C-alpha positions as CSV (number, residue, x, y, z in Angstrom):
1,M,49.1,-81.7,134.9
2,S,50.5,-78.7,133.8
3,I,54.4,-78.0,132.6
4,L,54.3,-75.4,135.1
5,S,53.4,-77.0,138.1
6,E,55.9,-80.1,136.8
7,R,58.7,-77.7,137.2
8,P,58.4,-75.5,140.1
9,A,61.5,-73.1,139.2
10,V,59.4,-72.1,136.5
11,A,56.8,-70.5,138.6
12,K,59.1,-67.6,139.9
13,L,58.7,-66.0,136.2
14,P,55.6,-64.2,135.0
15,I,55.1,-66.4,131.9
16,T,52.1,-67.0,129.6
17,E,52.1,-70.2,127.3
18,L,51.6,-69.8,123.8
19,G,50.0,-73.0,122.8
20,P,49.0,-76.1,125.0
21,H,52.6,-78.0,123.8
22,F,55.4,-75.3,123.7
23,G,56.2,-71.7,123.9
24,A,55.8,-68.9,126.1
25,E,56.4,-65.3,126.8
26,I,58.0,-63.8,129.8
27,H,56.4,-60.5,131.2
28,G,57.6,-57.7,133.0
29,V,61.6,-58.6,133.5
30,D,64.8,-57.0,132.5
31,L,67.0,-59.9,131.6
32,A,69.9,-57.6,132.7
33,R,68.8,-57.3,135.9
34,L,67.7,-60.8,136.9
35,D,68.7,-62.4,140.3
36,D,70.3,-65.7,140.4
37,E,67.1,-67.5,141.2
38,Q,65.0,-66.0,138.1
39,V,67.9,-67.3,136.0
40,L,67.6,-70.6,136.9
41,A,64.0,-70.2,136.5
42,V,64.8,-69.0,132.7
43,R,66.8,-72.4,132.4
44,A,64.0,-74.3,133.8
45,A,61.4,-72.5,131.4
46,L,63.8,-73.3,128.2
47,V,63.8,-77.0,129.2
48,A,60.0,-76.7,129.6
49,Y,58.5,-74.6,126.9
50,K,61.7,-74.7,124.5
51,V,61.5,-71.2,123.3
52,L,60.6,-68.0,125.3
53,F,59.8,-64.6,124.2
54,V,60.6,-61.4,126.3
55,R,59.7,-58.2,124.8
56,G,60.6,-54.6,126.4
57,Q,64.2,-54.8,126.3
58,H,65.3,-51.8,125.1
59,G,68.4,-51.2,127.2
60,L,70.1,-54.8,125.9
61,D,73.1,-54.3,123.9
62,D,75.8,-56.9,122.8
63,A,77.6,-56.8,125.9
64,A,74.4,-56.9,128.1
65,Q,73.2,-60.1,125.9
66,I,76.6,-61.7,126.4
67,E,76.7,-61.2,129.9
68,F,73.1,-62.3,130.4
69,G,74.2,-65.7,128.2
70,R,77.0,-66.0,130.5
71,R,74.7,-66.4,133.4
72,L,72.7,-69.1,131.5
73,G,75.7,-70.9,130.5
74,E,79.2,-70.9,128.6
75,V,79.0,-68.5,125.6
76,T,80.9,-69.7,122.5
77,V,82.3,-67.6,119.6
78,G,79.2,-66.6,117.5
79,H,80.1,-68.6,114.8
80,P,82.5,-71.3,113.4
81,V,82.9,-69.8,110.1
82,H,81.3,-66.7,109.7
83,D,83.0,-63.1,110.4
84,S,80.1,-60.5,111.6
85,G,82.6,-57.8,111.5
86,A,82.6,-55.2,114.2
87,V,80.9,-57.0,116.8
88,A,82.1,-58.8,120.1
89,P,83.3,-62.2,118.6
90,E,80.3,-64.0,120.9
91,V,78.2,-62.0,118.5
92,Y,76.7,-64.0,115.3
93,S,75.1,-61.0,113.4
94,L,72.3,-61.8,110.7
95,D,72.1,-58.4,108.3
96,S,70.1,-59.2,105.3
97,Q,72.4,-56.7,103.8
98,D,75.2,-59.5,103.9
99,N,73.1,-62.4,102.9
100,G,72.1,-63.0,106.6
101,F,69.2,-65.0,106.0
102,A,67.8,-68.0,107.7
103,D,65.2,-69.2,105.4
104,V,65.5,-72.7,105.6
105,W,64.5,-75.1,108.8
106,H,67.4,-75.4,110.7
107,T,68.9,-76.3,114.3
108,D,71.6,-74.0,114.9
109,V,75.2,-75.6,113.7
110,T,74.5,-79.1,113.8
111,F,77.4,-79.2,111.6
112,V,79.8,-79.7,114.5
113,R,80.4,-82.3,117.1
114,R,78.7,-80.5,120.0
115,P,76.1,-78.1,118.8
116,P,75.0,-75.3,120.9
117,A,72.5,-76.1,123.6
118,I,70.9,-72.8,123.7
119,S,70.4,-69.7,121.4
120,V,69.4,-66.1,122.3
121,L,68.5,-63.9,119.7
122,R,67.7,-59.9,119.9
123,A,66.0,-57.9,117.3
124,V,68.3,-55.0,116.3
125,V,66.8,-53.7,113.1
126,L,63.7,-54.6,112.0
127,P,61.7,-54.2,108.8
128,P,58.0,-52.4,109.0
129,T,56.4,-55.7,108.6
130,G,57.4,-59.3,108.0
131,G,60.5,-61.4,109.0
132,D,58.9,-63.3,111.3
133,T,60.5,-66.5,112.9
134,N,58.9,-69.6,113.3
135,W,59.6,-72.8,116.2
136,A,59.3,-76.2,115.8
137,D,58.9,-78.6,118.7
138,S,60.9,-81.7,117.4
139,Q,59.9,-83.5,120.5
140,L,56.2,-83.1,120.0
141,A,57.1,-83.9,116.3
142,Y,58.7,-87.4,117.5
143,E,56.2,-88.3,120.1
144,S,53.2,-87.7,117.7
145,L,55.1,-90.0,115.2
146,S,53.6,-93.8,115.0
147,P,55.1,-95.9,117.2
148,G,56.7,-98.1,114.3
149,L,58.2,-95.3,112.8
150,R,59.3,-93.8,116.1
151,A,61.0,-97.2,116.5
152,H,62.8,-97.3,113.2
153,V,64.0,-93.6,113.5
154,D,65.6,-94.4,117.3
155,T,68.0,-96.7,115.4
156,L,69.2,-94.0,112.9
157,T,72.0,-91.9,112.4
158,A,72.5,-88.8,110.3
159,V,75.2,-86.9,108.7
160,H,75.1,-83.1,109.3
161,D,77.1,-81.1,106.5
162,G,77.8,-77.2,106.8
163,S,79.6,-77.1,103.5
164,R,76.5,-76.4,101.5
165,E,75.6,-73.8,103.5
166,F,79.1,-72.4,104.6
167,G,81.5,-74.4,102.2
168,Y,82.0,-71.4,99.8
169,Y,82.0,-68.6,102.4
170,L,84.8,-70.4,104.5
171,A,87.0,-70.6,101.2
172,Q,86.7,-67.2,99.7
173,R,85.5,-65.0,101.9
174,R,87.2,-66.3,104.6
175,Q,90.4,-67.7,102.5
176,G,89.9,-71.2,104.3
177,R,90.6,-69.7,108.1
178,G,87.3,-69.3,110.1
179,N,87.2,-69.0,114.0
180,L,88.2,-70.6,117.0
181,W,85.8,-73.0,117.9
182,E,86.0,-75.1,121.2
183,G,89.7,-74.9,120.9
184,E,90.1,-75.5,116.9
185,V,90.3,-73.1,114.3
186,F,87.8,-74.3,111.5
187,T,90.1,-74.4,107.9
188,E,87.3,-77.2,106.4
189,L,84.0,-78.3,107.2
190,K,84.2,-81.8,107.9
191,P,80.7,-83.5,108.2
192,V,79.8,-85.4,111.5
193,E,77.1,-87.8,112.5
194,H,74.6,-87.3,114.9
195,P,71.5,-90.0,116.0
196,V,68.3,-89.2,114.1
197,V,66.9,-89.1,117.6
198,R,68.2,-86.9,120.3
199,V,67.4,-87.6,124.1
200,H,67.3,-84.6,126.0
201,P,70.5,-84.6,128.3
202,E,68.1,-82.5,131.2
203,S,64.7,-84.0,130.7
204,G,65.2,-87.3,129.1
205,R,62.5,-86.8,126.5
206,K,63.3,-87.6,122.8
207,G,62.7,-85.3,119.7
208,L,64.2,-85.4,116.0
209,F,67.6,-84.5,115.3
210,V,67.8,-83.8,111.3
211,N,67.0,-80.5,109.9
212,P,67.1,-79.6,106.2
213,G,69.8,-76.9,106.4
214,F,72.5,-79.0,107.5
215,T,71.4,-82.9,107.5
216,S,72.9,-84.2,104.1
217,H,71.7,-87.9,104.5
218,I,71.3,-90.7,106.7
219,V,73.9,-93.6,107.4
220,G,73.6,-97.3,105.8
221,V,70.7,-96.9,103.5
222,S,70.5,-95.6,99.9
223,E,70.4,-92.3,98.6
224,H,66.5,-93.0,97.8
225,E,65.6,-94.5,101.3
226,S,67.4,-91.5,103.1
227,R,65.6,-89.0,101.1
228,G,62.3,-90.8,101.6
229,I,62.8,-90.9,105.4
230,L,63.9,-87.4,105.8
231,D,61.1,-86.1,103.6
232,I,58.7,-87.7,105.7
233,L,60.3,-86.5,109.3
234,Y,60.7,-82.7,107.7
235,A,57.2,-82.9,106.6
236,H,55.8,-83.9,110.1
237,L,58.2,-81.6,112.1
238,T,56.8,-78.5,110.2
239,K,53.3,-79.5,110.7
240,P,51.4,-76.4,112.0
241,E,50.3,-77.9,115.1
242,H,54.3,-78.3,116.1
243,V,54.9,-74.8,115.4
244,V,55.1,-71.5,117.4
245,R,55.3,-68.2,115.2
246,H,57.0,-64.8,116.6
247,R,55.9,-61.5,114.9
248,W,59.2,-59.2,116.6
249,Q,58.8,-55.9,117.5
250,P,61.8,-53.8,118.7
251,G,63.2,-54.8,121.9
252,D,62.1,-58.1,121.5
253,V,64.6,-61.2,122.6
254,A,63.8,-64.6,121.9
255,L,65.6,-68.1,123.7
256,W,65.3,-71.5,122.4
257,D,66.8,-74.7,123.4
258,N,68.5,-76.1,120.6
259,R,68.3,-79.6,121.4
260,S,64.7,-79.5,121.1
261,T,63.6,-77.3,118.2
262,A,64.1,-75.9,114.5
263,H,63.4,-72.5,113.1
264,Y,63.2,-70.5,110.3
265,A,62.9,-67.0,109.6
266,N,60.5,-65.7,107.0
267,R,61.8,-64.1,104.2
268,D,59.0,-61.9,103.1
269,Y,60.6,-58.0,103.6
270,G,62.0,-57.6,100.0
271,D,65.1,-55.1,100.2
272,Q,63.9,-53.8,103.8
273,H,66.5,-54.1,106.2
274,R,66.4,-56.7,109.3
275,V,69.4,-57.1,111.6
276,M,69.5,-59.6,114.3
277,H,72.4,-60.5,116.8
278,R,72.7,-64.0,118.2
279,I,74.7,-65.3,120.9
280,T,74.6,-69.1,121.7
281,L,75.8,-71.1,124.5
282,R,78.1,-74.4,124.9
283,G,76.0,-77.8,124.4
284,D,77.1,-81.4,124.2
285,A,77.4,-84.0,121.9
286,P,74.5,-85.3,121.2
287,V,73.1,-88.9,122.7
288,G,70.6,-91.5,120.6
289,P,68.2,-93.8,122.6
290,A,70.5,-97.0,122.5
291,A,73.4,-95.0,124.0
292,A,71.2,-93.0,126.4
293,A,70.2,-96.4,127.7
294,R,73.3,-98.1,128.8
């Protein structure tokens, strides 16, 4: 049975599947003019396909992107720490001329207690070539592990720490005062713990919830064991058969489920300019298999 037939709401959208397991393109829609039924279908499609691409959204600006996000869920501040300058507070601007790169596999903002559920990324300025983005399916990666390894990682907890990526930025460029995120001004980046395997709150599927960008180590094992386990999981997560790659065009928008994916933006365009505007939707605290079974 196909994903499409399992989720009737998705049938409200003209969708082309990009692979046998995840990734899809939505055709012929204006994200600023979706009706309520179509918005619900987008939410269902995000859970089913994990990452969606919509081309031809040339009329979408920051305000329309934020409004679209509000129809999908609760829009957060753009980032807990980063100051994106003269844009709406809900927008995180990734500008290559201001070190706005994402060339490490990561899941957005996992260094907070409740990482965002969904991200919506819009191409603003693109280089002539390069700058593709890759997404990995963390649920397929989990499901294709050996049964013994699945059973072991089900029991593990990992620490996520934003200080390596944003610690210096917060201390020096923001003078120790970040943004208001879920009622708290970020003045320091305190490590948080999340289960290594996350149970998706809508689909119930298990997926790997560790990433090289923000996961520092696994709790309760030696540094050597932690490094070995994480290296195995990262190599497996990013196998080509678990990955879909998007070549950006002007007017493109990508949406992904942050609870079941990791992503990586290619930094292969030299000194050409690339600007992407991202918004995120509020998520919940990740729950592991043991807690989900209670």
